[in-house]
N, C-alpha and C positions, 0 to 999 in steps of 0.2 A: 707260122704254119706248124701245126703239131706234127710230130713224127708218127710213123705208123705204130711204133711200140707204145707210145704214150696213149694213142687212141685205143689200142687194145686193152691197156690197163684200165682206162675209163670204161670201156665196154664190159670188161670182166667185173668191174665194180658194180655195174648196172645189173649184171646177171644175178648177183646175189639177191636182188630185189624180187626175183621172180616168185620165190616162195613167201617172202615176208609181206609183199604188197599185192598179193593176188586179189585182194578185196578192195583196192582203191578204185576210184572212178576212172576207168581207162578212157572213156570218151572225153572227159575233162582234161586228162593228161595229154591225150592226142591233140586236142584243140589248142591247148596252151603251148605245147611243143611246136606244133605246125605254125602257129602265129609268130612265134619267136624266130623260127628258122626262116620263114618267108620274109620277115622284116630284115633279118641279117643278110639274106641272100639277094633280095631284089630291091630293097629300099636303100641299102648302103648307108645306114645311120652312122653318125659320128661316134667316136669312142666314148665321148662323154655321155651320149644318150644310151649307149649300150651298157655303161656301168650302172645306170639307174633303172635298167629294165627289170621288171619283176620276174624272179626265177620261175620256171615252169614247175609243175608238180614233180616231174622226175628229177629235175635239177636239185630240188630241195632235198631229195633223197640221196643223189649220187654225186653231186659236184664236190670236188675236193679243194678246199681253200688253201692257198699257198701259205697262209699264216698259221695253219693248223698243223698239228703233229700228225704224221702219216705212219701207220703201223700195219703189218700184215696180220690176217686172221688165220684160222686153222686151214681154210681152203686156199690160202695164198692170195686172197683178195686184199685190196687196199681199202681201208676204212678211215674215217675221220676220228681224230682225238679232240673232242669238243671241250675238254677241260683245260684249265690253265693253272699255273702255280699260284696258290692264293697268297695274299699279302702276309708276310711273316710278322709274327707278334712277339714282343719281348715278354719276359717273365713279369715285369712290372705292369705291363698292359693287361696281361692275363688276369692278374689279381684284381684289377680295377674294372673288369667287365661286369661281374655280378658278385654279390655277397654269397659266401658259402656258410652253411650251417654245419659247423665242425662236429657237433654231437650227432646230428642226423647222418653224417658221412660214415659213422662207425658201422652201420648196418643198412641193408636194403629190405624193404617190406615186400613180402609175397602173400597175397590174399589167400586165406584158407578157403578152399572150395570143396565141393562134394567129392571131386576126383582130382588127385594130384598126378600130373604128367611130368616126367623127368625132362623130356625134350623141351617143354615150355620153360622150365626153370633154367636150363642150360642156355637157351636162346636169349632169354631176358638178360642173363649175366653177360653174355657176349656183347649185347647191344650197349652196355654201359661203357665199353672200352673201344669199340670200333664203329665206324660208319658202315652199317650192316645192311646188305641186301638179302632179305629173307623170302624165299619162295617155298610156300607150303600149299598143299592141295586145299581146296575149299572145304571149310568146316572143321579144320583142325586147330583153331584157336589163334589166328593172327590178331584178331581184335583183343583177345585177352593179353597177349604178349605186349601189344602196343600200349594197352592201358597200364600194365605194370611198369613199363619203362617210363611212361609219362608221369605216373605217380611218384616215382623215386626221384626223377629230376626236379619235379615240383617241390619235393621235400628238401633236397640237397641245396638248391639254389633259390632262396626266398625272393630274390629280385629278378630272376631270369624268366623269360617267356617260353612256354611250351606250346608249340603250334602243330595242329593236325590238319593236313590239307588233303582234299579229295576232289574228284572231278565234278561231282553233282551235289546239289543241295539236299536232296533226300538222304543221300549217303552220309552227309555231315550230321544231319539230325539223328540218324540212327547211331552213328558212332558216339556222338555226345551223350546220348542216353545210356549207351553201353558202358562208357568210361565212368560215368557217375555211379552206375549200379555196381560195377566191379570194384572200383577204388574207394568209393565213399567220399570223394572230394565234394565239398560244398558246391552246389550248382551256381551260387552267385559268384564263384571264382572262375566260372567258365562262361564262354559266350560263343555265339555262332555269327560269323560275319560273311557277307557276300555283297555283290554289287547292288542289291536292293536296299542295303543299309546306307544311310546318308554319311557323308564324310565327317560331319560334326559328331554323329553318334559313334562312328568307328574310332575317332580320336579319343572320345571320352572312354570308350571301352579299353583302348590301349593303355590308358592311364590307370584304370581301376581293376582290370582283370589280368589273370596270369595264364590261363589255359584257353587257347583259341582254336576254334574249328572253322576253317576258311576254305574258300575256293582258291586255287593257285593264281588265277588272274587278279583277284582282289588283293591278295598278299603282295604280288609283284608290283602292282600299281602303287600300293601304299608304301612299299619299300623305296621305290624310285621317287615318289613324291615327298618322302621324308616324314610321313605321318607315323611310321613305326621305325624305331632305331634297330638296324640290323645287328648291332653289337649286343642288344638285349636278348637275342634269341639264343637259348641254350640247347633246345632239342626240337628237331623238326621231324615229324612222322609223315610219311608219304604213302598213301594208299593207291592201289593200282599202279605201281611204280613202273611197270613195263611200258607205260606211255611216255616215259621221260627220255625222249630222243629228239635230236634236232632242235627246232625252235619251239617245242612244246612249252607250255607255261611252267611245268615242273622244272625243266632245265633252266628257264629264265630266272626262276626264283633262286635256285642254287647259285647261279652266276652273280646275281645281284648281291646276295648275302656275302659271298666270298670276296667281293671287292672291298668290303668293310670289316669282315669278321671271319677269321680262320678257325675260331675256337667255338665250335658248336657240333652237336651230335646229330647224325642222320640215321633214321630207321626207315628203310624202304620195304614195303610189303607188296607181295604179288603172289598169284597162283602159278604163273609161268613167267620167267624173266625175259624171254624172247623166243622168236621163231628160228633164229640162226645164231651162230657164234658171234658174228659181227653185230647183230642187234643187241645181244647181251653186253658186249663190250661198250656199245654206245650208252647203254643205261649206266654202266659202271662209271664211265667218263663223265656223263652229265651230272650224276648224283654224288660224285666224289667218294666212291665206295672203296673201303679198305678190306672188307671181308664179305664173302658170298657164302650163303648157306642155301642149298637146294635140296628139297626132299620130294620124293614121289611116293605113291601108294605102296611101293615095294620096299621102301627104306626100312631098315631093321628097327630103328627106334620109334617109328610111328605106326608100324604095321599092326600092333595090338589094338590100335584105336581106329583103324580104318575098316569100314564095312565093305563087303564084296559088291562089285558092280558087274552084273551080267550084261555084257555088251554084245548086241547082235546087229550085224550089218545086212540089210535086206537090199538086194540088187533088183531094181525095177526096170523092166523093158518097156520101151515106148510102144504105143498102139500103132496099128497100121496107118491110121489117119495122120498121126503125128509124123511118122516116117515120110509119108507123101508130102506133108507140109514142108518138112526140112528139105527134101529133094527139090521141090518146086522153087522154094526161096533161094536155094543155092544156085539153081540155074539162072536166076535173075542177076546175081552178082558175079557169075562165072567170067564174063568178059573182062572185068576189072581184075579179078584174081589171076586170070590167064596172062594178062598183060604184065603184071608184076613178076609172075613166075618166069616168063620168057626173058625179062630183064635181069633175072637172077638176083633180085633184091629181097626175096623172101625165101626161107628154107625150102628145099625140095621135099621135105617130109611133111609139109603142111597139107592137111586134109581139107578138101573143099567144104564138106559138110560138118566138120568139127574144128573150125577155126578157133584159136585161142587169142584173146585180146592182148595178153602180155607178150606172147610170141611175136605178134605183129608190131607191137610198140617197140620191142627191142630191135626188131629188124629195121624199123623206121629210124631209130637212133643210130644204128650202125651205118645205114645208108647216108644219113645227114653228115656224119663225121667223114665218110669217104669222099663225099661230094661237096665238101665245105666251100671250096673255091669256085665251084661250078655254078653259073647263074643263068642257065638256059631255061626255056619254057618247059622242057620235058621234066625238069626237076619239080617245078610247081605242079605239073600234072600228076607225077608220082606221089607227091604229098597228098593231093586230093584223093587219089585212089586208096592210099593207106587209111585216111580218115574214114572213107566209106566202108572199107572192109572191117575196121575196128568197130564201127557202129553196128554193122550187120552181125559180127561175131558176138557182140553182147546180146543182141536180140535173139540170136540162135541159142545162146546160153539160157535165156529165160524160157524158151520153148522146151529145151531139153530138161531143165531141172525144176521149173516152177509150173508151167502150164500154158495152155493156148490163150487164155484170157490175158495173162500177163504179157505174152508175146504180141497179141493184137494191140493192146494198149500202148506198148512201146512203139510199135510201127506207126500207130495213129499219132502219137506225140511227135515222132520224127517228121512225119508227113506234114503236120501242121507247121512245124518250125521251118521246114524247107520251102513251103508255099509262101511264107512271109518274105524270105530272102530272094526267092526265084533265081537262084544262081548256084553253081557248084555241081559237083558230081552227084551228091546226094539228091539234089533236085531233079537231075536227069533220071535217076532211077525211080524215085518215089513219085514222080509225076507221069510216069509212063503208063500206057494202057495195060500191059500185063500186070503191073503192080495194083492198079485199081481193080482189075478182075480178081486178083489174089485177095485183096481186102474184102471184097464182096463175098467171096467164098468163105472167108473166116467168119463174117457176120452170120451167114446162113448156118454155118456149122455150130456156132455158139447158141443160136436161137433154137436149135433142135431140142426136142423134149428129152431125148436120151443122150444129151451131150455130157461128156466126161472131160473135165478140165485137164486132169493128169492122172495116170494110173496110181500115183502115190496116194491119192485120196482114198482109193479102194483099200489099199494096204493099211492105211492109217485107221480107217473105219473098223476094219477087222481087228486090229490090235487093241483099240480102245474098248470095243464091245466085249471082247474076250476078257480084258483086264477088269472092267467094272462088273461084269457078270460074276466073276470069281470073287471080287470084293464084296458084292451083295450077298453071296452065299455065306461068306465068312463074317458078315455083319461088320465090315471094316470100312472106315471113312477114308478112302484112298484119294490121292491127289496126283495129277499128271500135269507136266508142262510140255508144251510143244514149241520148239524154236524154229524160226524162219527168218530169212534175211530181209524180206521186203514186207511192207505194211499191206500191200494189196494181196499178197499171198496169205497173210494172216486173216484177212477179210474173207477170202475164198474158203479157207479151212473152217472158219466160223460158220459160214453159210452152209457148208456141207453137213454140219451137225445140228442144224436148226430144228430138225424133226426127231432128234434122238433124246429129247427130254422125257422124263426126269433122270434117265440113266446117265446121260452125259450133259452136264451143265457147263457151258463154255463162256469165256469172256476174253476180250482183247486186253493186251497190256502193251501199250506203245509209248513212244516218247512224246515230248511236249512240242516238238517242231511241227509246223503246219505243212501239209502237202498241198498239191494242186486242188484236190477235190474235197479235202476234209481237214479238220483241225486236230491238233494233237491232244493228249491227255494233260490236264493240269496236275500239279503235284498232289492236290487234295484228292482228286479222283483216283490217282495212282495208289495213294494210301488206302482209300476205301476199297479198291479192288483187292489189294493185298490182304486187307482185313477179312474180306469175304472169302478169299481163298483159304486163309488159315482157319476160318470158322467152318468151312465145309459147305457154305452156300454155293460156291463155285467149286467144281472139282477138276476142271480142265482150264488151264491158262495158256492162251496162244500168245506168245511173246516175240517181239523183235529183239534186237541187240540190247535193249535196255534191261532185259531180264537176265542177261549173261553175267553182269559184273555188279558186285557191291551190295545191292539192296538185299535186305533181310526178307526174302520171300518165304522162307521156311523150307523144311525138308519135304521132298516129294518122293513118291514111291516109284515113279517111272518118268523118264525123259525120252522124248521123241525129237530127233533132229530131222526136220523136214528137208533140209538141205545141208550141205557140208561146206567147209572152208579149208583152203590149203594152209591156213594159219593155225598152228596147234594151240595158240593162246585161246582163240575163240572156242575151239572144240573142247578144250579142257575146262574152260569156264562153264560151258553148257553142261557137261557131264558132272561137274562138281555140285550141281543142284540136287543130286540124289546120292544115296549112300552115306548120309551124315549120321543118322541115328539107328538105321537098320539097313539090311541089304536092299539094293536098288536095281532097277532094270534100265537099260539104255538101248533104244532102237534107233538106228541110223539108216535113213532111207536114201539110197544113192541110185542115180540113173546109170544103167550099165553103159560102159564104154565112154563115160563122161565124168561123172562125179566120183566113181570108184577110184579113178586115177588120183584125184585130189585128196581123197581120204588116205590112200597109201602114202602119198607124198607128205601129208601132215604127220602121220605116224613116224615115218622115217626121219623127218626133220626134228621131231621132238626127241626121239631116241639119240640122235646125233648130238643135239645140244646138251642133253642130260649127261652123256658120256664125257663130253669136253669139260663141262663144269665140275663133274665129280673128279676128274683127273687134275683139274686146276692148272694145267700146263700152258694153255693158250690164251688165258685171260690175264690182262695186265691190271693189277689192283693198285690203288693209291697208297703211297708210303709216307706222305707228308701230313697225315691226319694226327693232330695233337691230342694228348691225353687231357681230359677235362678234370678228372679227380686228382688231388695232390699225389705225388709219387709215393708218399709214405702211407697213403690211405688204401686199404683193401677191405671194403665193407663186406660183412657176412650176412647171410640170409636170415631173416626173422619172419616166421609165419605169424600172421595176425588176422583176426576176424574183423571185417570192416562193415558188417551189417549194421552195427549200432550207429556208426557214422552216417551210413546211407539214410537211416531214418530221419536224420537231422538235415540232410542235404537239400531237401525241398523247402525247408523252412525259410531260407533266405532268398528265395526267388523273387525277382521283381514282377510287376504285373504283366509285363510283356513276355516273361519267361515261364509263367505258371503253366504247369501241365494239368492233365485231367485229374490226377490224384489230389493235388493241392487245391484245385478249384472246387472239387466236391466237398472237401473238408471245410473250406471257408464258407461255402453256401449252406452247408448243413446247420450252421449255428444261427442262421437267419430265419425269421418267420416265413418269408416268401423268397422265391428264387427269381432271378432275372428271366423275363420271358424270352424264349428262344426266337431266333430270327425266322425259323421255319416251324410252324405248328401244323402237325398233320392231323391224325385222328386220335390224339392222345386225350380222350375224355377223362381218363383217370386223373390227369392234372387238374382239370376243371372241377371235378368233384372233390378233390383234396385241397382246393384253394391254391393250386399251383405250387405245392410244396415239393420237396425232393422225392422223386419216384422211387419205388422199391426196386430191388434187383430184378424181380420177375417182370415188372413193367418195362424196365430198361431192355431186358432181353427180348420182350415181345416187340418193342419198337425196332430193335436192331434187325429182327427177322422180317418185319412186315411194313415198315414205313417207307416213305419215298427215298430216304437216304440209303436204303439197302437194296435198291434196284440194281439189276445186273447190267453191266456195260457191254452191250453187244449190238448187232446190226439189225435187230427187229423191233417192232413196236412203233407207236406213233406219239408217245407222250411228249418227249423233248427232243427236238431235232437240233443237233449240234453242228450241222454242216453250215458252211458259209453261204452256199448258194445251192440251188437245185442242180442235181446231176443229170445231164442229158443222156449220157451213155447208159445203156441198159445193163452193162456188165459191171458197172461201178456201184457198190453198195455203200451208202453213207453211214456214218456213225450215228447212233441214237442211244438214248438211255431211257430205260423204262420198258416194261412189257405190257401188252394189252391184258394178258391173263391176270397179272398182278394188280393192275388198275381196276379190273372188274371185281376182283376180290375185295379191294379197298372200298369200292362204291357200295357193294352189298353190305359190307360191315358197317359203313356209315349209316345206311338206311335203317339197319337194326338198332344202332346206337341212338339215332335221332328220336326213336319212339320213347326212350326212357329218359330223355333230357328235357330240361325246362326251356322255355323260350329264351331266357337270358343266356343260358349256356350255348344254345344254338347260334345266337347272334354273335357271341364272343368267338365261337369257332369260325364262323364265316368271315369275321373281320381278319383273322390271321390266315385264313385260307386265301383271302385276297392278296395278302402280303406274299404268300408263297407263289401265287400266279405271277405277280409282278417280277419276282426274282427269276421265275422260269422264263419270262419273256426276255430278260436281259441276257440269258444264256444263248439265245438263238442268234 
C-alpha cells in the first residue's frame, strides 16, 4: 500500500501535465483510466494479469518506472530519465565503424548563398562536436543548417550513413528536395524510404545509398529487424524533435541505435523544445542531447533577420442564445456535479458552467489513489459520475470556443453511443426527456435562417474583408491562413465564406485520416492545394493541425487562430507561418472567460521555459557523448559554390526518382510525348501532334483545367464522401465548382467548331478515361 507522501509525489507529477497535455483526448483518457481502476478495484485480477495490463493514457505520461532514473525539475516535480548509459566503445572499434576521408577532414564546406548569416555558421560548427538540440523560430534556416551538417558528414565518412527522419512523408519529400538544392549532392545518392516501400527495395537502397530520408517507424523497424546496421549510422537529423518523449518512434530509434552504436551524431530540430521544463528534459534524455541552443525572436543574434509580427488578441463574448444553452445544459448535469462536490472529491473552485476536463481528470486520479483499497459500490458510482462530467465538460468547451453546430454534433454522437449500450450514467442523462427536448431545441435553432454558429465567425469575416480590400487597393496578392483544431470547424468556416468570392477564395487543408462522415486529403491533393495557394488561385487556407508543422506552405501575410491551445508549441508553430519575408499580422480569437485563460497560460509557460533553458541550470545534459572527429582534427570553414554540382544532381536519378525537371528534358528530345492519364480540353496538344506544350499553354492548363479546381465544400462535380450525409449540418467534401465546369463546357463548345471530326473523337476517347478515373474517386 503506497504511503501518503508517495501518492502526493505521483499526483504532483501528474499536475505537471495540465499545461503540456491540455489538448489530449480527455474522454479517452478518462475511459481508459476508469476501466483500469474498475478492474483493479472490483475484479481483483491476479498480479500477473495486472503486469500485462495496457497502461492508460495518463499512466503513459505520469508513471515512474522503478528501473528509471528519477530527477527533480525546476518546479520540484519528479520526472523520468528515459535515457541509459550507452554501450562503451574502444578506440579500436571506433576506427572500424566507418572509413574517414583524412583530406576532407581538413575543412568543412559552407555553401555560398545570397545572404550569409553568422548564427547559421556557428550552429553548424557546434553540430559537428555535440549532440545538438536546436530550437529556432520558424523560417530562420533550420533546413539550411541540417543540410550543411549532412553534407559534411557525407564528405568526411565515405562509408557512413546519414539519415534524416521526419514524422510525415510530405515533409520528407520537401526536405530531400531542399537538401539536394542546397548541397548539390547527387540525387542518386539519396533516397526516401517509408512503410510503402517493400522490404526488398529498402534493403537494396541500404546497400547502394548513403543519405536517407525516412519516417521514424520505418527506421526503427529496419534497425530491429537487422535490415540496416546501426553501427553504420554516422549522423541522424531529427525534425520536429519536440515529439521525442516517452514511447514515441523518435525515442525508440535512439534507444535501438544506442544498444549497438555509441558513436554517432544527433542534430535535433524544432521551433519549441517543450511546453514545460520537464518536457524539455524528456526530449534531452530521449535524444541523448549534450548541448541545447534555443533562440526566440528577441535573441540578439537573430533579431536582424526576424520580421515584426503584430499580434492582436480579440476577446469574443458569447451571444445570449449561447449563454442560455450553456445554462440549460449545466442544469441537466447539475445533480451529478452536486453529488461529487458534496463528497468533496472535486475542487470547491469548480464552476458548474465552466468545467475543465483536465481538472476533473486530475481530481479523479487523486480520488483513485486515496480510495485504492476501497471496493464498495459507491466508488463505482463516483467513477461513473466523473466520466459523465468529463464528457459534458468537453461538449461545453465545443460550445464555448467553436460553435453550436459542433456542440450539437458532439451531443448527437454521445447519444448514439449510449443508446447502443443502454447502461451507465451517460445513458441516464442522454435518454431523459429534458435532454430530448434540448436536442430538438438545438435543431430548430440551427435551422433558423438567421442562425449564427459562433460570434467568432462575424469577427473573422470582418478581419478578412478589411484585409483583402486593402490588398486589392494596393494591387497586392495577399495570402491568409486560418488555423482551427477540428475539421468540422474548418468546414463551417469555409461555408461562411462561400458567398464572398472572388474577394475571398478559400480552401480546406486537412490531414489524410478519415473521419466519420468524410475522407481525408490524399498527399497529392495536399500538394495541389499548396501549389494553388502559392500561385494565388486560393488566397485563404483553412487548416487543421497539419498546417502547423513542417510543410513548406510558404509565407503568408496574416494568420488567424480561430481557437487557442494551452500548449505554446502549437501556438508558436501557427504564428511562425507569417513574418518570414516581411512583417506579418496575427489575430487570435478567444472566447472571453474561457480561452483567454488558456492563452495567458500558454504565454506564461513559454516564457518560463525560455528562461530556464537560457540559464541552463535546471537541465541535465548528457556528458558521455563521444567525439567523432579525430582529436588532432579541427576542420576550418571553406565557402564553396555548389550550384554547378546541383545542375548535375538530377542526371543520375532513376526512373522512380525522376522529378518534373528531368522528365521535361527527357521528353523534349522525343518527337512525341507520352499521353497523359487525364486529358482535359487541351486541343493545343492535338493540333501540335501531342508534342511538348509551350509555357503559355502549361500556364493556361494550370489555371483552368480539372486539376486546378479548388478543394472546398461546394459544387457537384466529384463527391469524395464515403456515403451520403443525413445530417443537415454536416457538409461533405467535394472537389470542383459549378462555375468552373460551366466555363469549361462553354470553352469546349467554342473549340469543337474549329476541330476536325478525328480530333473530336480523339478528345472524347480520353474524356471517357477521365470519367472512369472520376468514378473511382467516389
